[in-house]
All heavy atoms as TSV, in Angstrom:
chain	resi	resn	atom	element	x	y	z
A	1	MET	N	N	136.613	121.131	64.199
A	1	MET	CA	C	137.664	121.879	63.626
A	1	MET	C	C	137.847	123.158	64.474
A	1	MET	O	O	136.929	123.853	64.802
A	1	MET	CB	C	137.319	122.247	62.205
A	1	MET	CG	C	137.067	121.090	61.302
A	1	MET	SD	S	137.317	121.543	59.615
A	1	MET	CE	C	139.070	121.381	59.504
A	2	ILE	N	N	139.135	123.425	64.710
A	2	ILE	CA	C	139.447	124.695	65.533
A	2	ILE	C	C	140.151	125.616	64.567
A	2	ILE	O	O	141.173	125.368	64.034
A	2	ILE	CB	C	140.340	124.311	66.720
A	2	ILE	CG1	C	139.697	123.290	67.618
A	2	ILE	CG2	C	140.755	125.579	67.451
A	2	ILE	CD1	C	140.573	122.768	68.701
A	3	PRO	N	N	139.500	126.841	64.315
A	3	PRO	CA	C	140.181	127.773	63.481
A	3	PRO	C	C	141.317	128.471	64.187
A	3	PRO	O	O	141.182	128.887	65.338
A	3	PRO	CB	C	139.041	128.767	63.120
A	3	PRO	CG	C	138.044	128.638	64.229
A	3	PRO	CD	C	138.190	127.222	64.791
A	4	PHE	N	N	142.466	128.584	63.520
A	4	PHE	CA	C	143.602	129.248	64.074
A	4	PHE	C	C	143.840	130.664	63.529
A	4	PHE	O	O	144.576	131.411	64.068
A	4	PHE	CB	C	144.885	128.407	63.855
A	4	PHE	CG	C	144.890	127.139	64.661
A	4	PHE	CD1	C	144.648	125.976	64.010
A	4	PHE	CD2	C	145.048	127.165	66.050
A	4	PHE	CE1	C	144.612	124.742	64.745
A	4	PHE	CE2	C	145.028	125.952	66.758
A	4	PHE	CZ	C	144.811	124.780	66.115
A	5	LEU	N	N	143.111	130.956	62.465
A	5	LEU	CA	C	143.258	132.289	61.773
A	5	LEU	C	C	142.021	133.057	61.988
A	5	LEU	O	O	140.907	132.508	62.153
A	5	LEU	CB	C	143.583	132.072	60.355
A	5	LEU	CG	C	144.873	131.360	60.042
A	5	LEU	CD1	C	144.953	131.093	58.498
A	5	LEU	CD2	C	146.051	132.207	60.436
A	6	PRO	N	N	142.093	134.436	61.920
A	6	PRO	CA	C	140.861	135.221	62.047
A	6	PRO	C	C	139.833	134.953	61.031
A	6	PRO	O	O	140.144	134.655	59.831
A	6	PRO	CB	C	141.444	136.630	61.854
A	6	PRO	CG	C	142.899	136.566	62.051
A	6	PRO	CD	C	143.290	135.142	61.725
A	7	GLY	N	N	138.571	134.935	61.406
A	7	GLY	CA	C	137.501	134.774	60.478
A	7	GLY	C	C	137.371	133.266	60.115
A	7	GLY	O	O	136.553	133.006	59.219
A	8	GLY	N	N	138.023	132.383	60.705
A	8	GLY	CA	C	137.892	131.013	60.449
A	8	GLY	C	C	138.470	130.610	59.089
A	8	GLY	O	O	138.168	129.493	58.575
A	9	VAL	N	N	139.328	131.430	58.578
A	9	VAL	CA	C	140.069	131.012	57.308
A	9	VAL	C	C	140.860	129.802	57.511
A	9	VAL	O	O	141.561	129.580	58.480
A	9	VAL	CB	C	141.014	132.209	56.922
A	9	VAL	CG1	C	141.771	131.839	55.634
A	9	VAL	CG2	C	140.229	133.496	56.687
A	10	GLY	N	N	140.700	128.909	56.603
A	10	GLY	CA	C	141.424	127.613	56.674
A	10	GLY	C	C	140.458	126.565	57.115
A	10	GLY	O	O	140.259	125.503	56.474
A	11	ALA	N	N	139.805	126.762	58.236
A	11	ALA	CA	C	138.806	125.832	58.791
A	11	ALA	C	C	137.600	125.741	57.850
A	11	ALA	O	O	137.091	124.678	57.581
A	11	ALA	CB	C	138.356	126.243	60.210
A	12	GLN	N	N	137.212	126.882	57.351
A	12	GLN	CA	C	136.015	126.918	56.445
A	12	GLN	C	C	136.356	126.145	55.107
A	12	GLN	O	O	135.583	125.390	54.619
A	12	GLN	CB	C	135.625	128.285	56.085
A	12	GLN	CG	C	134.981	129.050	57.246
A	12	GLN	CD	C	134.595	130.505	56.944
A	12	GLN	OE1	O	134.767	130.935	55.742
A	12	GLN	NE2	N	134.072	131.228	57.883
A	13	GLN	N	N	137.565	126.431	54.631
A	13	GLN	CA	C	137.992	125.747	53.370
A	13	GLN	C	C	138.094	124.286	53.561
A	13	GLN	O	O	137.723	123.454	52.716
A	13	GLN	CB	C	139.279	126.374	52.818
A	13	GLN	CG	C	139.068	127.705	52.123
A	13	GLN	CD	C	138.754	128.841	53.058
A	13	GLN	OE1	O	139.170	128.854	54.185
A	13	GLN	NE2	N	138.079	129.861	52.525
A	14	ALA	N	N	138.643	123.887	54.726
A	14	ALA	CA	C	138.809	122.445	54.987
A	14	ALA	C	C	137.384	121.753	55.120
A	14	ALA	O	O	137.181	120.679	54.590
A	14	ALA	CB	C	139.591	122.197	56.277
A	15	MET	N	N	136.479	122.424	55.735
A	15	MET	CA	C	135.119	121.890	55.851
A	15	MET	C	C	134.437	121.829	54.488
A	15	MET	O	O	133.797	120.814	54.175
A	15	MET	CB	C	134.325	122.744	56.820
A	15	MET	CG	C	132.860	122.174	57.005
A	15	MET	SD	S	132.894	120.565	57.750
A	15	MET	CE	C	133.189	120.984	59.420
A	16	LEU	N	N	134.653	122.851	53.689
A	16	LEU	CA	C	134.084	122.815	52.294
A	16	LEU	C	C	134.630	121.660	51.476
A	16	LEU	O	O	133.904	120.979	50.767
A	16	LEU	CB	C	134.348	124.137	51.576
A	16	LEU	CG	C	133.474	125.323	51.934
A	16	LEU	CD1	C	133.983	126.613	51.376
A	16	LEU	CD2	C	132.047	125.152	51.539
A	17	VAL	N	N	135.976	121.428	51.587
A	17	VAL	CA	C	136.586	120.345	50.865
A	17	VAL	C	C	136.019	119.018	51.296
A	17	VAL	O	O	135.679	118.165	50.481
A	17	VAL	CB	C	138.121	120.368	50.998
A	17	VAL	CG1	C	138.792	119.125	50.456
A	17	VAL	CG2	C	138.736	121.614	50.230
A	18	TYR	N	N	135.861	118.855	52.587
A	18	TYR	CA	C	135.282	117.619	53.083
A	18	TYR	C	C	133.836	117.391	52.682
A	18	TYR	O	O	133.521	116.339	52.198
A	18	TYR	CB	C	135.365	117.599	54.666
A	18	TYR	CG	C	134.737	116.340	55.216
A	18	TYR	CD1	C	135.412	115.162	55.222
A	18	TYR	CD2	C	133.497	116.382	55.837
A	18	TYR	CE1	C	134.884	113.990	55.704
A	18	TYR	CE2	C	132.918	115.272	56.395
A	18	TYR	CZ	C	133.659	114.068	56.334
A	18	TYR	OH	O	133.048	112.943	56.823
A	19	VAL	N	N	132.991	118.435	52.782
A	19	VAL	CA	C	131.613	118.325	52.431
A	19	VAL	C	C	131.417	118.080	50.974
A	19	VAL	O	O	130.541	117.313	50.545
A	19	VAL	CB	C	130.852	119.564	52.950
A	19	VAL	CG1	C	129.407	119.550	52.413
A	19	VAL	CG2	C	130.830	119.601	54.454
A	20	LEU	N	N	132.183	118.760	50.137
A	20	LEU	CA	C	132.015	118.702	48.686
A	20	LEU	C	C	132.989	117.759	47.956
A	20	LEU	O	O	133.182	117.872	46.783
A	20	LEU	CB	C	132.098	120.130	48.054
A	20	LEU	CG	C	131.071	121.134	48.571
A	20	LEU	CD1	C	131.381	122.513	48.037
A	20	LEU	CD2	C	129.662	120.685	48.195
A	21	ARG	N	N	133.596	116.853	48.724
A	21	ARG	CA	C	134.629	115.936	48.138
A	21	ARG	C	C	134.145	115.119	47.048
A	21	ARG	O	O	134.877	114.715	46.146
A	21	ARG	CB	C	135.234	115.142	49.273
A	21	ARG	CG	C	134.293	114.108	49.873
A	21	ARG	CD	C	134.965	113.371	51.024
A	21	ARG	NE	N	134.057	112.414	51.651
A	21	ARG	CZ	C	133.143	112.714	52.538
A	21	ARG	NH1	N	132.996	113.948	52.975
A	21	ARG	NH2	N	132.349	111.768	53.024
A	22	LYS	N	N	132.849	114.771	47.007
A	22	LYS	CA	C	132.305	113.877	45.942
A	22	LYS	C	C	131.698	114.704	44.803
A	22	LYS	O	O	131.360	114.122	43.831
A	22	LYS	CB	C	131.269	112.983	46.503
A	22	LYS	CG	C	131.801	111.982	47.493
A	22	LYS	CD	C	130.710	111.079	48.080
A	22	LYS	CE	C	131.305	110.177	49.158
A	22	LYS	NZ	N	130.305	109.375	49.826
A	23	THR	N	N	131.657	116.002	44.966
A	23	THR	CA	C	131.022	116.842	43.985
A	23	THR	C	C	132.007	117.631	43.094
A	23	THR	O	O	131.753	117.740	41.940
A	23	THR	CB	C	130.112	117.895	44.701
A	23	THR	OG1	O	129.215	117.239	45.564
A	23	THR	CG2	C	129.292	118.717	43.735
A	24	ALA	N	N	133.078	118.130	43.748
A	24	ALA	CA	C	134.023	118.942	42.928
A	24	ALA	C	C	135.438	118.690	43.427
A	24	ALA	O	O	135.625	118.044	44.463
A	24	ALA	CB	C	133.687	120.411	43.199
A	25	SER	N	N	136.400	119.108	42.630
A	25	SER	CA	C	137.823	118.917	43.025
A	25	SER	C	C	138.182	119.784	44.133
A	25	SER	O	O	137.566	120.845	44.347
A	25	SER	CB	C	138.723	119.177	41.775
A	25	SER	OG	O	138.722	120.563	41.544
A	26	ALA	N	N	139.165	119.378	44.907
A	26	ALA	CA	C	139.602	120.156	46.120
A	26	ALA	C	C	140.069	121.500	45.704
A	26	ALA	O	O	139.790	122.535	46.398
A	26	ALA	CB	C	140.721	119.369	46.856
A	27	ALA	N	N	140.782	121.617	44.612
A	27	ALA	CA	C	141.374	122.933	44.157
A	27	ALA	C	C	140.217	123.935	43.867
A	27	ALA	O	O	140.277	125.121	44.260
A	27	ALA	CB	C	142.225	122.767	42.947
A	28	SER	N	N	139.184	123.439	43.175
A	28	SER	CA	C	138.096	124.382	42.842
A	28	SER	C	C	137.256	124.752	44.058
A	28	SER	O	O	136.824	125.883	44.204
A	28	SER	CB	C	137.157	123.777	41.752
A	28	SER	OG	O	136.545	122.558	42.244
A	29	VAL	N	N	137.149	123.810	44.992
A	29	VAL	CA	C	136.377	124.094	46.210
A	29	VAL	C	C	137.159	125.153	47.080
A	29	VAL	O	O	136.598	126.061	47.661
A	29	VAL	CB	C	136.082	122.821	47.034
A	29	VAL	CG1	C	135.505	123.129	48.436
A	29	VAL	CG2	C	135.086	121.952	46.257
A	30	VAL	N	N	138.457	124.957	47.193
A	30	VAL	CA	C	139.308	125.919	47.942
A	30	VAL	C	C	139.248	127.309	47.332
A	30	VAL	O	O	139.160	128.261	47.940
A	30	VAL	CB	C	140.710	125.372	48.132
A	30	VAL	CG1	C	141.649	126.396	48.671
A	30	VAL	CG2	C	140.754	124.188	49.028
A	31	ALA	N	N	139.337	127.319	45.949
A	31	ALA	CA	C	139.311	128.620	45.260
A	31	ALA	C	C	137.983	129.281	45.495
A	31	ALA	O	O	137.924	130.509	45.754
A	31	ALA	CB	C	139.536	128.375	43.786
A	32	PHE	N	N	136.891	128.528	45.446
A	32	PHE	CA	C	135.566	129.086	45.746
A	32	PHE	C	C	135.521	129.620	47.177
A	32	PHE	O	O	135.078	130.723	47.441
A	32	PHE	CB	C	134.485	128.068	45.538
A	32	PHE	CG	C	133.156	128.432	46.146
A	32	PHE	CD1	C	132.351	129.316	45.422
A	32	PHE	CD2	C	132.707	127.878	47.342
A	32	PHE	CE1	C	131.118	129.674	45.944
A	32	PHE	CE2	C	131.473	128.234	47.841
A	32	PHE	CZ	C	130.651	129.130	47.150
A	33	GLY	N	N	136.020	128.848	48.149
A	33	GLY	CA	C	135.967	129.264	49.561
A	33	GLY	C	C	136.829	130.463	49.794
A	33	GLY	O	O	136.367	131.402	50.486
A	34	VAL	N	N	137.981	130.578	49.180
A	34	VAL	CA	C	138.833	131.807	49.374
A	34	VAL	C	C	138.141	132.995	48.747
A	34	VAL	O	O	138.137	134.090	49.330
A	34	VAL	CB	C	140.218	131.499	48.813
A	34	VAL	CG1	C	141.020	132.813	48.728
A	34	VAL	CG2	C	141.006	130.490	49.623
A	35	GLY	N	N	137.595	132.786	47.533
A	35	GLY	CA	C	136.915	133.875	46.895
A	35	GLY	C	C	135.707	134.403	47.658
A	35	GLY	O	O	135.504	135.628	47.791
A	36	MET	N	N	134.971	133.499	48.235
A	36	MET	CA	C	133.828	133.929	49.058
A	36	MET	C	C	134.302	134.656	50.321
A	36	MET	O	O	133.706	135.625	50.797
A	36	MET	CB	C	132.961	132.699	49.455
A	36	MET	CG	C	132.169	132.133	48.331
A	36	MET	SD	S	130.965	133.319	47.693
A	36	MET	CE	C	129.923	133.529	49.092
A	37	GLN	N	N	135.415	134.147	50.940
A	37	GLN	CA	C	135.974	134.796	52.109
A	37	GLN	C	C	136.401	136.186	51.805
A	37	GLN	O	O	136.119	137.155	52.599
A	37	GLN	CB	C	137.165	134.000	52.648
A	37	GLN	CG	C	137.573	134.367	53.994
A	37	GLN	CD	C	136.764	133.797	55.085
A	37	GLN	OE1	O	136.155	132.705	54.943
A	37	GLN	NE2	N	136.639	134.456	56.199
A	38	VAL	N	N	137.062	136.443	50.643
A	38	VAL	CA	C	137.484	137.712	50.270
A	38	VAL	C	C	136.252	138.618	50.009
A	38	VAL	O	O	136.212	139.830	50.452
A	38	VAL	CB	C	138.404	137.688	49.014
A	38	VAL	CG1	C	138.668	139.021	48.425
A	38	VAL	CG2	C	139.715	137.031	49.363
A	39	GLY	N	N	135.303	138.100	49.316
A	39	GLY	CA	C	134.116	138.899	49.038
A	39	GLY	C	C	133.352	139.352	50.258
A	39	GLY	O	O	132.951	140.501	50.374
A	40	VAL	N	N	133.158	138.423	51.181
A	40	VAL	CA	C	132.475	138.781	52.411
A	40	VAL	C	C	133.332	139.734	53.288
A	40	VAL	O	O	132.730	140.678	53.856
A	40	VAL	CB	C	132.225	137.471	53.276
A	40	VAL	CG1	C	131.773	137.789	54.671
A	40	VAL	CG2	C	131.161	136.596	52.531
A	41	THR	N	N	134.592	139.599	53.261
A	41	THR	CA	C	135.456	140.555	53.968
A	41	THR	C	C	135.381	141.940	53.365
A	41	THR	O	O	135.266	142.920	54.150
A	41	THR	CB	C	136.911	140.057	53.967
A	41	THR	OG1	O	136.932	138.757	54.598
A	41	THR	CG2	C	137.844	141.041	54.697
A	42	LEU	N	N	135.350	142.069	52.057
A	42	LEU	CA	C	135.207	143.379	51.430
A	42	LEU	C	C	133.858	143.980	51.694
A	42	LEU	O	O	133.792	145.223	51.958
A	42	LEU	CB	C	135.435	143.239	49.911
A	42	LEU	CG	C	136.872	142.969	49.490
A	42	LEU	CD1	C	136.940	142.757	48.024
A	42	LEU	CD2	C	137.807	144.081	49.918
A	43	ILE	N	N	132.792	143.197	51.698
A	43	ILE	CA	C	131.497	143.769	52.005
A	43	ILE	C	C	131.458	144.168	53.497
A	43	ILE	O	O	130.927	145.288	53.804
A	43	ILE	CB	C	130.418	142.686	51.695
A	43	ILE	CG1	C	130.277	142.523	50.242
A	43	ILE	CG2	C	129.042	143.123	52.311
A	43	ILE	CD1	C	129.383	141.375	49.808
A	44	ASP	N	N	131.981	143.412	54.404
A	44	ASP	CA	C	132.019	143.754	55.812
A	44	ASP	C	C	132.802	145.104	56.042
A	44	ASP	O	O	132.390	145.950	56.809
A	44	ASP	CB	C	132.621	142.679	56.656
A	44	ASP	CG	C	131.723	141.489	56.802
A	44	ASP	OD1	O	130.533	141.544	56.451
A	44	ASP	OD2	O	132.235	140.443	57.220
A	45	LEU	N	N	133.946	145.187	55.363
A	45	LEU	CA	C	134.746	146.451	55.435
A	45	LEU	C	C	134.007	147.630	54.943
A	45	LEU	O	O	134.007	148.732	55.573
A	45	LEU	CB	C	136.026	146.206	54.674
A	45	LEU	CG	C	137.067	147.320	54.720
A	45	LEU	CD1	C	137.555	147.492	56.189
A	45	LEU	CD2	C	138.213	147.050	53.830
A	46	THR	N	N	133.342	147.445	53.780
A	46	THR	CA	C	132.594	148.599	53.221
A	46	THR	C	C	131.438	149.018	54.121
A	46	THR	O	O	131.262	150.245	54.365
A	46	THR	CB	C	132.022	148.193	51.839
A	46	THR	OG1	O	133.071	147.765	51.009
A	46	THR	CG2	C	131.254	149.313	51.204
A	47	VAL	N	N	130.663	148.060	54.678
A	47	VAL	CA	C	129.586	148.424	55.565
A	47	VAL	C	C	130.125	149.045	56.859
A	47	VAL	O	O	129.580	150.032	57.289
A	47	VAL	CB	C	128.745	147.139	55.912
A	47	VAL	CG1	C	127.803	147.437	56.977
A	47	VAL	CG2	C	128.019	146.658	54.666
A	48	GLY	N	N	131.257	148.570	57.329
A	48	GLY	CA	C	131.862	149.163	58.528
A	48	GLY	C	C	132.293	150.603	58.339
A	48	GLY	O	O	132.056	151.430	59.182
A	49	VAL	N	N	132.951	150.856	57.204
A	49	VAL	CA	C	133.358	152.245	56.923
A	49	VAL	C	C	132.178	153.138	56.718
A	49	VAL	O	O	132.146	154.258	57.268
A	49	VAL	CB	C	134.276	152.273	55.638
A	49	VAL	CG1	C	134.518	153.664	55.147
A	49	VAL	CG2	C	135.633	151.576	55.953
A	50	LEU	N	N	131.142	152.691	56.013
A	50	LEU	CA	C	130.010	153.541	55.933
A	50	LEU	C	C	129.291	153.740	57.257
A	50	LEU	O	O	128.840	154.867	57.505
A	50	LEU	CB	C	128.954	152.820	54.980
A	50	LEU	CG	C	129.281	152.877	53.481
A	50	LEU	CD1	C	128.330	152.045	52.668
A	50	LEU	CD2	C	129.234	154.321	53.032
A	51	ALA	N	N	129.231	152.781	58.122
A	51	ALA	CA	C	128.653	152.960	59.463
A	51	ALA	C	C	129.462	153.973	60.177
A	51	ALA	O	O	128.897	154.829	60.927
A	51	ALA	CB	C	128.648	151.630	60.242
A	52	LEU	N	N	130.831	153.935	60.183
A	52	LEU	CA	C	131.634	154.948	60.834
A	52	LEU	C	C	131.374	156.357	60.251
A	52	LEU	O	O	131.257	157.316	60.990
A	52	LEU	CB	C	133.082	154.650	60.665
A	52	LEU	CG	C	133.597	153.526	61.589
A	52	LEU	CD1	C	135.024	153.130	61.189
A	52	LEU	CD2	C	133.555	153.914	63.057
A	53	LEU	N	N	131.273	156.462	58.966
A	53	LEU	CA	C	131.040	157.785	58.321
A	53	LEU	C	C	129.678	158.336	58.739
A	53	LEU	O	O	129.536	159.488	58.973
A	53	LEU	CB	C	131.201	157.699	56.817
A	53	LEU	CG	C	132.611	157.425	56.355
A	53	LEU	CD1	C	132.637	157.266	54.816
A	53	LEU	CD2	C	133.598	158.491	56.767
A	54	ILE	N	N	128.679	157.484	58.789
A	54	ILE	CA	C	127.348	157.871	59.210
A	54	ILE	C	C	127.351	158.330	60.671
A	54	ILE	O	O	126.713	159.290	61.031
A	54	ILE	CB	C	126.322	156.811	58.883
A	54	ILE	CG1	C	126.139	156.692	57.380
A	54	ILE	CG2	C	125.008	157.100	59.584
A	54	ILE	CD1	C	125.329	155.471	56.929
A	55	SER	N	N	128.066	157.590	61.531
A	55	SER	CA	C	128.068	157.929	62.883
A	55	SER	C	C	128.854	159.285	63.155
A	55	SER	O	O	128.517	159.960	64.098
A	55	SER	CB	C	128.696	156.812	63.732
A	55	SER	OG	O	130.097	156.710	63.449
A	56	PHE	N	N	129.774	159.575	62.264
A	56	PHE	CA	C	130.459	160.895	62.400
A	56	PHE	C	C	129.587	161.985	61.679
A	56	PHE	O	O	130.041	163.179	61.644
A	56	PHE	CB	C	131.840	160.876	61.764
A	56	PHE	CG	C	132.914	160.296	62.664
A	56	PHE	CD1	C	133.526	159.114	62.367
A	56	PHE	CD2	C	133.241	160.965	63.809
A	56	PHE	CE1	C	134.499	158.630	63.199
A	56	PHE	CE2	C	134.246	160.472	64.640
A	56	PHE	CZ	C	134.885	159.324	64.291
A	57	ARG	N	N	128.479	161.567	61.136
A	57	ARG	CA	C	127.586	162.447	60.382
A	57	ARG	C	C	128.304	163.183	59.220
A	57	ARG	O	O	128.083	164.366	59.018
A	57	ARG	CB	C	126.972	163.468	61.329
A	57	ARG	CG	C	126.064	162.838	62.274
A	57	ARG	CD	C	125.290	163.886	63.069
A	57	ARG	NE	N	124.281	163.276	63.874
A	57	ARG	CZ	C	124.270	163.280	65.169
A	57	ARG	NH1	N	125.216	163.995	65.812
A	57	ARG	NH2	N	123.350	162.657	65.946
A	58	THR	N	N	129.141	162.474	58.534
A	58	THR	CA	C	129.785	162.985	57.325
A	58	THR	C	C	130.092	161.887	56.417
A	58	THR	O	O	130.247	160.795	56.830
A	58	THR	CB	C	131.090	163.750	57.727
A	58	THR	OG1	O	131.656	164.271	56.522
A	58	THR	CG2	C	132.069	162.846	58.357
A	59	LEU	N	N	130.048	162.192	55.161
A	59	LEU	CA	C	130.517	161.165	54.173
A	59	LEU	C	C	131.846	161.553	53.564
A	59	LEU	O	O	132.280	160.952	52.628
A	59	LEU	CB	C	129.412	161.048	53.062
A	59	LEU	CG	C	128.124	160.453	53.552
A	59	LEU	CD1	C	127.119	160.360	52.350
A	59	LEU	CD2	C	128.358	159.061	54.064
A	60	ALA	N	N	132.486	162.570	54.158
A	60	ALA	CA	C	133.811	162.946	53.706
A	60	ALA	C	C	134.826	162.340	54.732
A	60	ALA	O	O	134.878	162.682	55.883
A	60	ALA	CB	C	133.990	164.468	53.698
A	61	LEU	N	N	135.601	161.407	54.272
A	61	LEU	CA	C	136.496	160.659	55.151
A	61	LEU	C	C	137.580	161.661	55.784
A	61	LEU	O	O	137.899	161.544	56.938
A	61	LEU	CB	C	137.262	159.542	54.359
A	61	LEU	CG	C	138.199	158.694	55.131
A	61	LEU	CD1	C	137.468	158.020	56.275
A	61	LEU	CD2	C	138.883	157.692	54.241
A	62	ARG	N	N	138.018	162.594	55.017
A	62	ARG	CA	C	139.027	163.553	55.471
A	62	ARG	C	C	138.440	164.367	56.639
A	62	ARG	O	O	139.084	164.578	57.721
A	62	ARG	CB	C	139.420	164.467	54.346
A	62	ARG	CG	C	140.747	165.216	54.659
A	62	ARG	CD	C	141.244	165.941	53.406
A	62	ARG	NE	N	141.733	164.980	52.398
A	62	ARG	CZ	C	141.744	165.179	51.084
A	62	ARG	NH1	N	141.300	166.332	50.608
A	62	ARG	NH2	N	142.207	164.264	50.288
A	63	ASP	N	N	137.168	164.816	56.584
A	63	ASP	CA	C	136.527	165.517	57.628
A	63	ASP	C	C	136.350	164.658	58.884
A	63	ASP	O	O	136.498	165.099	60.028
A	63	ASP	CB	C	135.202	166.088	57.204
A	63	ASP	CG	C	135.329	167.146	56.148
A	63	ASP	OD1	O	136.467	167.732	56.002
A	63	ASP	OD2	O	134.341	167.412	55.419
A	64	ALA	N	N	136.009	163.372	58.619
A	64	ALA	CA	C	135.792	162.457	59.798
A	64	ALA	C	C	137.165	162.238	60.529
A	64	ALA	O	O	137.132	162.219	61.746
A	64	ALA	CB	C	135.287	161.158	59.278
A	65	LEU	N	N	138.197	162.110	59.829
A	65	LEU	CA	C	139.535	161.941	60.462
A	65	LEU	C	C	139.964	163.237	61.231
A	65	LEU	O	O	140.491	163.135	62.319
A	65	LEU	CB	C	140.607	161.582	59.429
A	65	LEU	CG	C	140.481	160.207	58.824
A	65	LEU	CD1	C	141.485	159.978	57.721
A	65	LEU	CD2	C	140.664	159.094	59.874
A	66	ARG	N	N	139.667	164.357	60.625
A	66	ARG	CA	C	139.962	165.634	61.316
A	66	ARG	C	C	139.190	165.740	62.584
A	66	ARG	O	O	139.616	166.170	63.610
A	66	ARG	CB	C	139.698	166.792	60.388
A	66	ARG	CG	C	140.831	167.786	60.275
A	66	ARG	CD	C	140.498	168.919	59.384
A	66	ARG	NE	N	140.899	168.564	58.020
A	66	ARG	CZ	C	140.140	168.704	56.935
A	66	ARG	NH1	N	138.974	169.288	57.019
A	66	ARG	NH2	N	140.547	168.344	55.719
A	67	ALA	N	N	137.892	165.393	62.569
A	67	ALA	CA	C	137.026	165.495	63.698
A	67	ALA	C	C	137.456	164.527	64.807
A	67	ALA	O	O	137.326	164.840	66.000
A	67	ALA	CB	C	135.574	165.158	63.284
A	68	SER	N	N	138.010	163.394	64.466
A	68	SER	CA	C	138.380	162.427	65.457
A	68	SER	C	C	139.706	162.872	66.126
A	68	SER	O	O	139.960	162.425	67.252
A	68	SER	CB	C	138.611	161.067	64.817
A	68	SER	OG	O	139.780	161.058	63.995
A	69	ARG	N	N	140.468	163.759	65.542
A	69	ARG	CA	C	141.692	164.207	66.129
A	69	ARG	C	C	141.516	165.468	66.999
A	69	ARG	O	O	142.405	165.793	67.757
A	69	ARG	CB	C	142.748	164.486	65.041
A	69	ARG	CG	C	143.193	163.235	64.295
A	69	ARG	CD	C	144.216	163.593	63.292
A	69	ARG	NE	N	144.587	162.366	62.542
A	69	ARG	CZ	C	144.999	162.375	61.299
A	69	ARG	NH1	N	145.087	163.462	60.642
A	69	ARG	NH2	N	145.230	161.216	60.730
A	70	ARG	N	N	140.359	166.102	66.868
A	70	ARG	CA	C	140.156	167.285	67.725
A	70	ARG	C	C	139.965	166.925	69.174
A	70	ARG	O	O	139.352	165.906	69.504
A	70	ARG	CB	C	138.810	167.985	67.267
A	70	ARG	CG	C	139.041	168.807	66.023
A	70	ARG	CD	C	137.836	169.682	65.784
A	70	ARG	NE	N	137.616	169.626	64.364
A	70	ARG	CZ	C	136.392	169.464	63.768
A	70	ARG	NH1	N	135.351	169.343	64.476
A	70	ARG	NH2	N	136.294	169.511	62.483
A	71	PRO	N	N	140.508	167.757	70.068
A	71	PRO	CA	C	140.308	167.474	71.495
A	71	PRO	C	C	138.876	167.681	71.905
A	71	PRO	O	O	138.172	168.522	71.295
A	71	PRO	CB	C	141.202	168.533	72.216
A	71	PRO	CG	C	141.615	169.508	71.172
A	71	PRO	CD	C	141.333	168.872	69.857
A	72	VAL	N	N	138.419	166.918	72.862
A	72	VAL	CA	C	137.004	166.918	73.263
A	72	VAL	C	C	136.749	168.092	74.143
A	72	VAL	O	O	137.237	168.763	74.855
A	72	VAL	CB	C	136.629	165.673	74.018
A	72	VAL	CG1	C	135.244	165.717	74.466
A	72	VAL	CG2	C	136.834	164.541	73.053
């Protein structure tokens, strides 16, 4: 399977439907796959933002944005 969308969206759901075809309905498997994809994306986004804030040595987003705009 060749994913055409970022993060393998679509290909993962197709693989899940194929693998679980005898266990659950296609609709429930796709719903599960999309839900997991959204959950993982939100966790990745949260960890990424926290990593950026820590690297700027601030937990105030407004201060981090101000610091990024200052000339070096």
